Residue frames as a rotation matrix with the C-alpha (Angstrom) as fourth column:
MET 1
0.586 0.810 -0.001 0.00
0.810 -0.586 0.009 -0.01
0.007 -0.006 -1.000 0.00
GLY 2
-0.508 -0.796 0.328 1.52
0.807 -0.574 -0.142 3.29
0.301 0.192 0.934 -1.09
ILE 3
-0.830 0.163 -0.533 0.75
0.156 -0.850 -0.503 6.90
-0.535 -0.501 0.680 -0.38
ALA 4
-0.806 0.551 -0.217 -1.72
-0.456 -0.343 0.821 6.92
0.378 0.760 0.528 -3.26
ASN 5
-0.169 0.772 -0.612 -3.93
0.249 0.634 0.732 4.50
0.954 -0.029 -0.300 -1.32
SER 6
-0.731 -0.243 -0.637 -3.39
0.632 0.109 -0.767 5.81
0.255 -0.964 0.074 2.19
HIS 7
-0.861 0.410 -0.301 -5.96
-0.175 -0.794 -0.582 8.60
-0.478 -0.448 0.756 2.00
ALA 8
-0.745 0.578 -0.332 -8.58
-0.364 0.065 0.929 6.95
0.559 0.813 0.162 -0.19
LEU 9
-0.365 0.749 0.553 -12.11
-0.697 0.174 -0.696 6.36
-0.618 -0.639 0.458 1.02
ALA 10
-0.609 0.303 0.733 -14.26
0.530 0.843 0.092 3.58
-0.590 0.445 -0.674 -0.32
ALA 11
-0.960 0.270 0.068 -16.16
-0.093 -0.542 0.836 4.69
0.262 0.796 0.545 -3.41
THR 12
-0.459 0.886 -0.066 -19.80
0.395 0.137 -0.908 5.60
-0.796 -0.443 -0.413 -2.94
ARG 13
0.166 0.613 0.772 -22.53
0.981 -0.020 -0.195 6.75
-0.105 0.790 -0.604 -5.31
ASN 14
0.971 0.236 -0.027 -21.89
0.236 -0.972 -0.009 10.38
-0.028 0.003 -1.000 -4.36
ASN 15
0.432 -0.900 -0.066 -18.08
-0.786 -0.411 0.462 10.01
-0.443 -0.148 -0.884 -4.27
LEU 16
0.976 0.114 -0.185 -17.14
-0.201 0.798 -0.568 7.55
0.083 0.592 0.802 -7.00
PHE 17
0.340 -0.929 -0.146 -13.39
-0.067 0.131 -0.989 8.06
0.938 0.346 -0.018 -6.60
GLY 18
0.607 -0.062 -0.792 -13.34
0.745 0.392 0.540 7.99
0.277 -0.918 0.284 -2.80
LEU 19
-0.280 -0.711 0.645 -11.79
0.409 -0.696 -0.590 11.50
0.868 0.099 0.486 -2.58
GLN 20
0.218 0.253 -0.943 -11.52
0.969 -0.168 0.179 13.33
-0.113 -0.953 -0.282 0.72
SER 21
0.766 0.146 0.626 -11.72
0.328 -0.926 -0.185 17.08
0.553 0.347 -0.758 1.06
ASN 22
0.923 -0.329 0.199 -9.13
-0.358 -0.548 0.755 17.35
-0.139 -0.769 -0.624 3.85
VAL 23
0.528 -0.781 0.333 -6.13
0.618 0.622 0.481 15.48
-0.583 -0.048 0.811 2.34
PRO 24
0.028 -0.586 -0.810 -3.19
-0.331 -0.770 0.545 17.36
-0.943 0.253 -0.216 0.79
VAL 25
0.979 0.156 -0.128 -2.72
-0.158 0.195 -0.968 17.47
-0.126 0.968 0.215 -2.96
LEU 26
0.507 -0.832 0.228 0.55
0.497 0.498 0.711 15.74
-0.704 -0.247 0.665 -3.84
TYR 27
-0.127 -0.592 0.796 1.39
0.981 0.041 0.187 17.38
-0.143 0.805 0.576 -7.14
GLY 28
-0.963 -0.258 0.073 0.90
0.264 -0.961 0.085 21.09
0.048 0.101 0.994 -6.42
ASP 29
-0.388 0.847 -0.365 -2.12
0.383 -0.212 -0.899 23.26
-0.839 -0.488 -0.242 -5.86
GLY 30
-0.425 0.179 -0.887 -2.34
-0.615 -0.776 0.138 24.79
-0.664 0.604 0.440 -9.28
LEU 31
0.650 0.741 0.170 -4.67
-0.293 0.451 -0.843 23.62
-0.701 0.498 0.510 -12.05
ASN 32
0.539 -0.490 -0.685 -1.76
-0.801 -0.046 -0.598 23.63
0.261 0.871 -0.417 -14.50
THR 33
-0.551 -0.761 0.343 0.16
-0.832 0.535 -0.148 21.12
-0.071 -0.366 -0.928 -12.37
SER 34
-0.145 0.587 0.796 -2.83
-0.239 0.760 -0.604 18.77
-0.960 -0.278 0.030 -12.20
ARG 35
0.799 0.443 -0.408 -3.45
-0.450 -0.011 -0.893 19.18
-0.400 0.897 0.191 -15.91
GLN 36
0.122 -0.853 -0.508 0.18
-0.944 0.058 -0.324 18.38
0.305 0.519 -0.798 -16.74
TRP 37
-0.635 -0.323 0.702 0.25
-0.618 0.757 -0.211 15.34
-0.463 -0.568 -0.680 -14.46
LEU 38
0.234 0.827 0.511 -2.94
-0.159 0.551 -0.819 13.99
-0.959 0.110 0.260 -16.05
GLU 39
0.781 0.002 -0.624 -1.72
-0.617 -0.150 -0.773 14.65
-0.095 0.989 -0.116 -19.56
ASP 40
-0.274 -0.959 -0.071 1.55
-0.957 0.279 -0.083 12.86
0.099 0.045 -0.994 -18.76
LEU 41
-0.591 0.144 0.793 -0.53
-0.272 0.890 -0.365 9.81
-0.759 -0.432 -0.487 -17.82
GLY 42
-0.949 0.159 0.272 -2.38
0.313 0.396 0.863 9.94
0.029 0.905 -0.425 -21.17
PHE 43
-0.080 0.965 -0.249 -5.55
0.833 -0.073 -0.549 11.76
-0.548 -0.251 -0.798 -20.08
SER 44
-0.648 0.041 0.761 -7.20
0.484 -0.748 0.453 14.55
0.588 0.662 0.465 -22.07
ILE 45
-0.429 0.460 -0.777 -8.82
0.731 -0.329 -0.598 17.37
-0.531 -0.824 -0.195 -20.11
SER 46
-0.559 0.304 0.771 -11.44
0.426 -0.692 0.583 19.78
0.711 0.655 0.257 -21.39
GLN 47
-0.906 0.252 -0.339 -13.13
0.188 -0.477 -0.858 22.49
-0.379 -0.842 0.385 -19.38
ALA 48
-0.461 0.819 0.340 -16.88
0.818 0.244 0.522 22.25
0.344 0.519 -0.782 -19.93
ASP 49
0.673 0.626 0.394 -17.77
0.347 -0.738 0.579 25.15
0.653 -0.253 -0.714 -17.60
GLN 50
0.348 -0.567 0.747 -16.14
-0.629 -0.732 -0.262 27.42
0.695 -0.379 -0.612 -15.03
GLU 51
-0.255 -0.413 0.875 -16.00
-0.931 0.348 -0.107 24.64
-0.261 -0.842 -0.473 -12.40
HIS 52
0.659 0.499 0.563 -16.48
-0.294 0.860 -0.418 21.56
-0.693 0.109 0.713 -14.56
TRP 53
-0.265 -0.827 -0.496 -13.77
-0.925 0.074 0.372 19.47
-0.270 0.558 -0.785 -16.21
VAL 54
0.874 0.476 0.099 -14.24
-0.412 0.832 -0.371 16.42
-0.259 0.284 0.923 -18.37
VAL 55
-0.186 -0.977 0.103 -11.34
-0.873 0.212 0.440 13.93
-0.451 -0.008 -0.892 -18.41
THR 56
0.920 0.376 -0.112 -10.96
-0.383 0.795 -0.472 11.05
-0.089 0.477 0.875 -20.87
HIS 57
0.041 -0.931 0.364 -8.17
-0.505 0.295 0.811 8.56
-0.862 -0.217 -0.458 -21.54
HIS 58
-0.843 -0.538 -0.005 -7.40
-0.228 0.347 0.910 7.78
-0.488 0.768 -0.415 -25.23
ASN 59
-0.689 0.693 0.213 -11.08
0.634 0.434 0.640 7.12
0.351 0.576 -0.738 -25.99
PRO 60
-0.431 0.585 0.687 -14.24
-0.316 -0.811 0.493 9.22
0.845 -0.004 0.534 -25.71
LEU 61
0.654 0.673 0.347 -15.55
-0.600 0.181 0.779 6.88
0.462 -0.717 0.522 -23.00
PRO 62
0.266 0.761 -0.591 -15.39
0.959 -0.150 0.239 6.67
0.094 -0.631 -0.770 -20.10
GLU 63
-0.034 -0.190 0.981 -15.72
0.070 -0.980 -0.187 10.35
0.997 0.063 0.046 -19.29
LEU 64
-0.189 -0.103 -0.977 -14.72
0.974 0.111 -0.200 11.43
0.129 -0.989 0.079 -15.82
HIS 65
0.289 0.393 0.873 -16.38
0.296 -0.904 0.309 14.64
0.910 0.169 -0.378 -14.59
PHE 66
-0.370 -0.470 -0.801 -14.87
0.926 -0.121 -0.357 16.88
0.071 -0.874 0.480 -11.90
TYR 67
0.458 0.764 0.455 -16.59
0.665 -0.634 0.394 19.90
0.590 0.122 -0.798 -10.40
SER 68
0.960 -0.272 -0.061 -13.80
-0.186 -0.787 0.588 21.77
-0.208 -0.553 -0.807 -8.61
GLU 69
0.380 -0.904 -0.198 -10.06
-0.631 -0.097 -0.770 22.33
0.676 0.417 -0.607 -9.06
ARG 70
-0.190 -0.421 0.887 -9.50
-0.960 0.270 -0.078 20.55
-0.207 -0.866 -0.455 -5.76
GLU 71
0.570 0.504 0.648 -11.41
-0.357 0.863 -0.357 17.48
-0.740 -0.028 0.672 -6.88
LEU 72
0.932 -0.280 -0.228 -9.43
-0.166 0.228 -0.959 17.38
0.321 0.932 0.166 -10.13
ALA 73
0.070 -0.965 0.251 -6.15
-0.828 -0.197 -0.525 17.82
0.557 -0.172 -0.813 -8.22
GLN 74
-0.019 -0.024 1.000 -7.05
-0.821 0.571 -0.001 15.04
-0.571 -0.821 -0.031 -5.79
PHE 75
0.918 0.310 0.248 -7.86
-0.096 0.780 -0.618 12.67
-0.385 0.543 0.746 -8.67
ALA 76
0.643 -0.744 -0.181 -4.47
-0.355 -0.080 -0.931 13.55
0.679 0.663 -0.316 -10.25
SER 77
-0.127 -0.743 0.657 -2.72
-0.951 -0.097 -0.294 12.98
0.282 -0.662 -0.694 -6.91
TYR 78
-0.384 -0.009 0.923 -4.38
-0.735 0.608 -0.299 9.82
-0.559 -0.794 -0.240 -5.66
LYS 79
0.236 0.654 0.719 -6.34
-0.083 0.750 -0.656 7.97
-0.968 0.095 0.231 -8.35
ALA 80
0.583 0.081 -0.809 -5.20
-0.750 -0.329 -0.574 8.92
-0.312 0.941 -0.131 -11.88
HIS 81
-0.467 -0.855 -0.226 -2.31
-0.883 0.440 0.161 6.48
-0.039 0.275 -0.961 -12.05
HIS 82
-0.605 0.348 0.717 -4.59
-0.065 0.875 -0.480 3.59
-0.794 -0.337 -0.506 -11.01
TYR 83
0.478 0.878 -0.016 -7.18
-0.052 0.010 -0.999 4.49
-0.877 0.478 0.050 -13.68
ALA 84
0.346 -0.413 -0.843 -4.64
-0.917 -0.340 -0.210 5.16
-0.200 0.845 -0.496 -16.42
LYS 85
-0.716 -0.662 0.222 -3.08
-0.626 0.749 0.217 1.75
-0.310 0.017 -0.951 -15.90
ARG 86
-0.460 0.615 0.640 -6.49
0.250 0.782 -0.571 0.04
-0.852 -0.102 -0.514 -16.19
LEU 87
0.552 0.745 -0.374 -7.73
-0.100 -0.386 -0.917 2.10
-0.828 0.544 -0.138 -19.14
LEU 88
-0.327 -0.722 -0.609 -4.77
-0.790 -0.144 0.596 1.44
-0.518 0.676 -0.524 -21.44
PRO 89
0.452 0.584 -0.674 -5.82
-0.877 0.429 -0.215 -0.74
0.164 0.689 0.706 -24.39
GLU 90
-0.224 -0.617 -0.755 -3.11
-0.422 0.760 -0.495 -3.32
0.879 0.207 -0.430 -23.73
ASN 91
-0.944 -0.087 0.320 -4.45
-0.331 0.297 -0.896 -3.82
-0.017 -0.951 -0.309 -20.19
ARG 92
-0.037 0.993 0.116 -8.04
-0.851 0.030 -0.524 -4.51
-0.524 -0.119 0.843 -21.39
THR 93
-0.852 -0.259 -0.456 -8.42
-0.463 0.778 0.424 -8.20
0.245 0.572 -0.783 -22.18
């Protein structure tokens, strides 16, 4: 179990990624840092509205929706690597 799993909650219907509001963001507080980290993992990010980002990984689906910079940053810090690894075509069999 690494740091990426140490602050994760179990996923629920209202919190699909198990994100917590009180944990630190590992990769910086700025949106640009989160965006760069996600892009480095193969994600594409588009801003649908002022506080709404849509994230995909090499395919149009699945779409991941985030509704605050903090939520996006926490996904980048704690869950993105896990999802990227499982969404890569060579990992889907």
